[in-house]
C-alpha positions in Angstrom: 1.4 -22.9 7.2 -1.1 -19.9 6.6 1.2 -18.8 4.0 1.6 -22.4 2.4 -2.5 -22.4 2.0 -2.5 -18.8 0.6 0.0 -19.7 -2.1 -1.5 -23.0 -2.7 -4.8 -21.2 -3.1 -3.7 -18.4 -5.2 -1.9 -20.5 -7.6 -4.8 -22.8 -8.0 -7.2 -19.5 -8.6 -4.1 -18.2 -11.2 -4.2 -21.6 -13.5 -8.0 -21.6 -13.4 -8.7 -17.8 -14.4 -6.0 -18.3 -17.1 -7.3 -21.8 -18.2 -11.2 -20.1 -18.3 -10.3 -17.0 -19.8 -8.4 -19.1 -22.6 -11.6 -20.7 -23.3 -12.9 -17.3 -24.7 -13.0 -17.4 -28.3 -12.1 -13.8 -28.5 -8.7 -14.8 -26.7 -8.2 -18.3 -28.2 -8.2 -16.8 -31.9 -6.0 -13.7 -31.3 -3.2 -15.5 -29.0 -1.4 -18.8 -29.6 -1.6 -21.3 -26.8 2.0 -21.2 -26.3 2.6 -17.5 -25.8 -0.7 -17.6 -23.4 0.5 -20.4 -21.2 4.1 -19.1 -21.2 3.0 -15.6 -19.9 0.7 -17.5 -17.4 3.5 -19.3 -16.0 5.8 -16.3 -16.3 3.4 -14.4 -14.2 2.9 -17.0 -11.7 6.2 -17.2 -11.1 6.4 -13.6 -10.6 3.4 -13.7 -8.3 5.3 -16.1 -6.0 8.2 -14.0 -6.4 6.5 -10.9 -5.0 4.7 -13.1 -2.1 8.1 -14.0 -1.0 9.8 -10.7 -1.0 6.6 -8.9 1.0 6.1 -5.3 1.4 9.7 -4.0 2.0 8.7 -0.3 2.0 11.9 1.2 1.5 13.6 -0.4 -1.4 12.9 -1.2 -4.8 11.5 -4.7 -3.9 8.5 -3.5 -2.7 6.4 -3.2 -5.4 6.5 -6.9 -6.5 5.0 -7.8 -3.0 2.2 -5.3 -3.4 1.3 -6.7 -7.1 1.0 -10.0 -5.4 -1.4 -9.1 -3.0 -3.4 -7.1 -5.2 -2.7 -10.2 -7.9 -4.6 -12.2 -5.3 -7.2 -10.0 -4.9 -8.1 -9.9 -8.8 -7.8 -13.6 -8.8 -10.4 -14.0 -6.2 -13.0 -11.9 -7.6 -12.4 -13.4 -11.2 -12.7 -16.8 -9.7 -16.2 -16.0 -8.2 -17.7 -15.1 -11.4 -16.2 -17.5 -13.7 -16.6 -20.4 -11.5 -20.3 -19.1 -11.2 -20.6 -19.0 -14.8 -19.4 -22.7 -15.0 -21.5 -23.7 -12.7 -24.6 -22.4 -14.6 -23.5 -24.0 -18.0 -22.2 -27.5 -16.0 -18.7 -26.3 -17.0 -19.8 -26.0 -20.7 -21.8 -29.3 -20.7 -25.1 -27.6 -20.3 -26.8 -24.6 -22.3 -24.2 -25.3 -24.8 -25.2 -22.6 -27.3 -25.0 -20.1 -24.4 -22.0 -21.4 -22.6 -19.6 -18.9 -24.4 -21.4 -16.1 -23.8 -22.1 -16.7 -20.1 -18.5 -17.6 -19.5 -17.7 -14.2 -21.3 -20.2 -12.3 -19.1 -18.7 -14.2 -16.0 -15.1 -12.7 -17.2 -16.5 -9.0 -17.9 -18.1 -9.0 -14.5 -14.7 -10.3 -12.6 -12.8 -7.8 -14.5 -15.6 -5.0 -13.8 -16.0 -6.0 -10.0 -12.0 -6.2 -9.7 -11.6 -2.5 -11.3 -14.4 -1.4 -8.7 -12.7 -2.8 -5.7 -9.0 -1.1 -6.9 -11.2 2.2 -7.6 -12.8 1.9 -4.0 -9.3 1.5 -2.6 -7.5 4.1 -4.2 -9.7 7.2 -4.0 -10.0 9.3 -0.7 -11.6 8.0 2.4 -15.5 9.3 2.6 -16.4 11.4 5.4 -18.7 9.6 7.9 -20.7 11.9 10.4 -22.0 10.9 13.6 -23.8 13.5 16.0 -23.9 11.6 19.5 -25.4 12.4 22.9 -22.9 11.7 25.7 -24.3 11.3 28.9 -22.3 13.4 31.5 -20.9 15.7 29.0 -20.8 19.2 30.0 -22.9 21.6 28.2 -20.2 23.8 27.8 -18.8 20.9 25.5 -21.7 20.8 23.3 -21.0 20.7 19.7 -17.5 19.5 20.6 -15.9 17.9 17.0 -14.2 14.7 17.2 -12.3 13.3 14.2 -11.3 9.6 14.3 -8.8 8.1 11.8 -8.3 4.3 11.8 -6.3 1.6 9.8 -3.8 3.7 7.9 -1.4 1.1 7.3 1.6 3.6 6.4 4.0 1.4 4.4 4.7 0.3 1.2 1.3 1.7 -0.4 0.7 4.6 1.6 3.5 7.0 2.8 3.6 10.7 4.6 2.3 12.3 1.2 -0.9 10.1 1.2 -1.2 10.8 5.1 -1.0 14.6 4.2 -4.0 14.4 1.8 -5.8 13.0 4.8 -4.7 15.9 7.0 -6.1 18.3 4.3 -9.3 16.2 5.0 -9.3 16.3 8.9 -8.4 20.0 8.8 -11.3 21.1 6.9 -13.8 19.8 9.4 -12.4 22.0 12.2 -12.0 19.1 14.7 -11.4 20.2 18.5 -9.6 16.9 18.6 -8.5 14.2 16.5 -8.1 10.5 17.4 -5.8 7.7 15.7 -7.1 4.8 16.3 -4.3 2.2 15.7 -2.7 0.2 12.7 -1.2 3.5 11.8 1.7 1.6 10.1 1.9 -1.6 8.3 4.4 -3.0 11.0 7.8 -1.0 10.8 8.2 2.5 11.0 7.9 4.1 7.9 11.1 6.4 8.2 9.9 8.9 6.2 11.3 12.5 6.6 7.9 14.3 5.7 6.0 12.3 8.5 6.3 14.5 11.2 5.8 17.8 9.2 2.6 16.5 8.0 1.6 15.3 11.5 2.6 18.8 12.9 -0.2 20.4 10.4 -2.8 19.0 12.7 -3.4 21.7 15.3 -7.0 20.8 17.2 -7.1 22.6 20.5 -7.6 19.6 22.3 -4.6 17.9 21.1 -4.1 14.8 18.6 -4.1 11.4 20.2 -3.1 7.9 19.4 -3.4 4.0 20.7 -1.4 1.4 19.2 -3.2 -1.4 17.2 -2.0 -5.0 16.4 0.2 -4.1 13.5 2.3 -1.6 15.6 3.4 -4.6 17.4 4.3 -7.0 14.3 7.2 -4.3 13.8 9.2 -1.9 15.9 6.4 -0.6 18.2 8.9 1.9 19.9 10.2 3.2 17.0 6.5 4.0 15.5 5.5 5.5 18.7 8.5 7.9 18.7 8.3 9.0 15.3 4.4 9.7 15.5 5.5 11.7 18.8 8.0 13.9 16.8 4.9 14.7 14.6 3.4 15.9 18.2 0.9 12.8 18.4 0.3 12.2 22.0 -0.1 8.1 22.8 -2.2 6.8 25.3 -1.2 3.1 26.4 -3.5 2.1 28.8 -3.8 5.6 30.2 -6.8 8.3 30.3 -6.2 12.0 30.0 -8.8 14.9 30.9 -8.9 16.8 27.4 -11.4 19.4 28.6 -13.1 19.6 32.1 -15.5 16.8 32.1 -14.2 15.1 28.9 -11.8 12.1 29.4 -10.1 10.0 26.6 -8.7 6.6 27.7 -6.7 4.9 25.5 -6.1 0.9 25.6 -2.9 -0.5 24.3 -3.2 -3.1 21.5 -5.5 -6.1 23.0 -4.4 -8.6 20.1 -1.2 -9.9 22.0 -3.6 -10.9 24.9 -6.0 -12.2 22.4 -3.7 -14.4 20.5 -2.1 -15.4 23.9 -5.4 -16.2 25.7 -5.0 -13.8 28.3 -7.3 -11.8 30.1 -8.2 -8.8 27.3 -9.9 -6.6 30.1 -6.7 -6.4 32.2 -5.6 -3.2 30.9 -9.1 -1.8 31.1 -9.6 -2.7 34.7 -6.0 -1.0 35.5 -6.8 2.0 33.5 -10.4 2.6 34.7 -10.8 0.9 38.3 -13.7 3.5 39.1 -16.0 5.7 37.0 -14.7 9.4 35.8 -16.4 12.4 36.6 -17.9 13.7 33.1 -17.9 11.7 30.0 -15.4 8.7 29.0 -14.4 8.0 25.6 -12.4 4.9 25.5 -10.6 4.0 22.2 -9.6 0.5 21.5 -8.4 -0.7 18.2 -9.9 -4.1 18.2 -13.6 -4.1 18.9 -13.7 -7.5 20.8 -17.2 -8.3 22.0 -16.0 -9.3 25.6 -14.0 -6.0 26.2 -17.0 -3.9 24.8 -19.2 -6.0 27.1 -16.9 -5.3 30.1 -16.7 -1.4 28.7 -20.4 -0.9 28.8 -20.9 -1.8 32.1 -17.8 0.9 33.6 -20.0 3.9 32.7 -18.4 4.6 29.8 -20.3 6.9 27.3 -18.6 6.4 23.9 -16.4 3.5 22.6 -14.3 3.9 19.0 -12.7 1.1 17.4 -11.2 0.6 13.9 -9.5 -2.9 13.0 -12.2 -4.9 10.6 -12.1 -3.0 7.8 -15.6 -4.0 7.4 -14.4 -7.2 5.9 -12.6 -4.8 3.0 -13.5 -7.0 0.0 -16.7 -8.8 0.0 -17.8 -11.6 1.0 -15.0 -11.2 3.5 -17.3 -9.2 5.3 -19.7 -12.0 6.6 -16.1 -14.0 7.9 -15.2 -10.8 9.7 -18.7 -10.5 11.2 -18.4 -13.9 12.7 -15.4 -12.9 14.8 -16.7 -9.4 15.4 -20.4 -8.9 15.7 -19.9 -5.5 15.7 -18.5 -5.1 12.4 -18.8 -1.3 11.1 -20.7 1.5 12.2 -23.2 2.8 15.4 -24.1 0.4 17.7 -25.8 0.9 21.5 -24.8 -1.7 24.0 -26.6 -0.7 27.3 -26.0 2.6 28.2 -22.7 3.0 25.9 -22.3 3.9 22.4 -19.8 2.1 19.9 -18.6 3.6 16.5 -16.7 1.1 14.5 -14.5 2.8 11.7 -14.0 0.9 8.5 -10.6 2.9 8.4 -9.3 5.1 6.1 -6.6 2.8 4.5 -6.4 -1.1 4.1 -4.1 -4.2 4.3 -3.2 -6.6 1.5 -4.6 -5.9 -1.4 -5.1 -2.6 -2.7 -8.8 -3.1 -2.9 -11.9 -2.3 -1.1 -15.2 -3.8 -2.5 -18.5 -2.1 -1.1 -16.5 -1.2 2.3 -14.6 2.2 1.0 -12.6 3.7 3.3 -13.8 6.5 5.9 -12.8 9.0 8.6 -15.2 9.9 11.3 -16.5 13.4 12.1 -18.2 12.8 15.3 -20.2 15.6 16.8 -20.5 15.6 20.7 -23.7 16.6 22.2 -24.6 17.2 26.0 -27.9 15.9 27.0 -30.5 18.5 26.9 
């Protein structure tokens, strides 16, 4: 049903944008109507074909699926500004003298914003730094650097080569530990021979640790876990480990299945941490569910790290995402616990990010004075 709705809305936006662009004198005066509409129908058919193929990452068909997702994002941006122009002019019935210019401005704005969104998606993620004082952190660990990367979504859009560029960014930060916060892959293992060698270039003294996200479980989670483990990544699946005396990492297996099934999303947390651990505990959970966050704050956890939200990825979906995830992106304090939610380094769906650029987190841990 969701796919049917998306295809219907995408088709509606496609022909609306085609119709309004052809209303521009600069277009109508240069392109015959028959040529324009044959091209529009052909592009629409290609869009639907790409949607059906999806993003099969390992054969020639993947790029039509990726084109279709990005085309859908472009249509969304274009529709916003063209529709705004039509509302201002009453679809040409008001401000008749100005209506063509206002429509042209709407078209230029839509193209410009779409280009910016694509640029923000393809450029290197920003390094976002936080200095965090953790209760219980031993003074010997003051200044420990933890780098967190989330939502790489390796697959059709991003392969091991792209991840290698992120590894270069991470190594430049000289981290003591690296954590991967879920959705490392789009769904299936990427089966890229370069992945393990790329991951092995990460050599922080306290290890590279990962948790699963919902997308790992959309495909062969076991296969993904295996191929990342081959690169030296250690997985935490409702497990905790003391990576240095007095510093614990506790990693939750994806809670997305429990959320979708109406089960207790705190069950893994309760099993993993039945009692308080000595020192400082950092909880890794891909999804920043508010119920889980409130329970974690009651368990003397010093810091929780999450991803999943992408910050909404493309405005104005930011507002929709925040309705489900009040802790959308950035730093928060809940009781005595601190929470940092990452926008993620990659993205899902359209190769677009609007006002929510990708990021890698550099977290400098401080002991209390």
